[in-house]
C-alpha positions, 0 to 999 in steps of 0.5 A: 119687784120694781118701783116707780120713783116720780118727782112730781111738778104741779101744773102751774095753773094750780097753787101749792095748796090746790095741788097738794089737796088734789093730789092727796084727795082726788088723784089718790082716790082715782088710782085706788078706784080704777081697776086697771091701776088697783090690780097692778099697784102693790103699794102707792106712797105720796111724799108731799113737800114740806111747805117751808122747803119751797123757800129753797126752790120750786123745783118739785112738789113731792115724790110718788112711789109705786111698787109693782111686781114687774116693769111689765105690770107698770107698762101695761097699766099706763097703756091700759085704755081704762087707765088712760081714760080715768087717770090720764086726764087727771094727770094732765090737770094735776101735773106739769108733765114736761117737768115731772121726772120718773124712773123705774128702780129695782127694789130698795137695798137698805143700807142703814136703819134705826 
């Protein structure tokens, strides 16, 4: 199991409110409705930045986490023509791709939980 951890940065053309609404309502639906993504993503999580936290800085707008059975599944998804046609344009609309940061990680190791 691998996880994609993605620190997302909104497209500067979008307000904070527009970004969060679109990410929550439109982008999530696209991922869910696109077979190339739906077949490979085991779990998709959106972590939206708390509005008050923007007072500190404006570096990132949230964190997306996606679970995959393997890194191969992740890479085959993002290179799939169906994914590129359906989700690629929305990513370019929604995100500042130059400032968005991501990494693939091993499954988490829980150190502490209550």
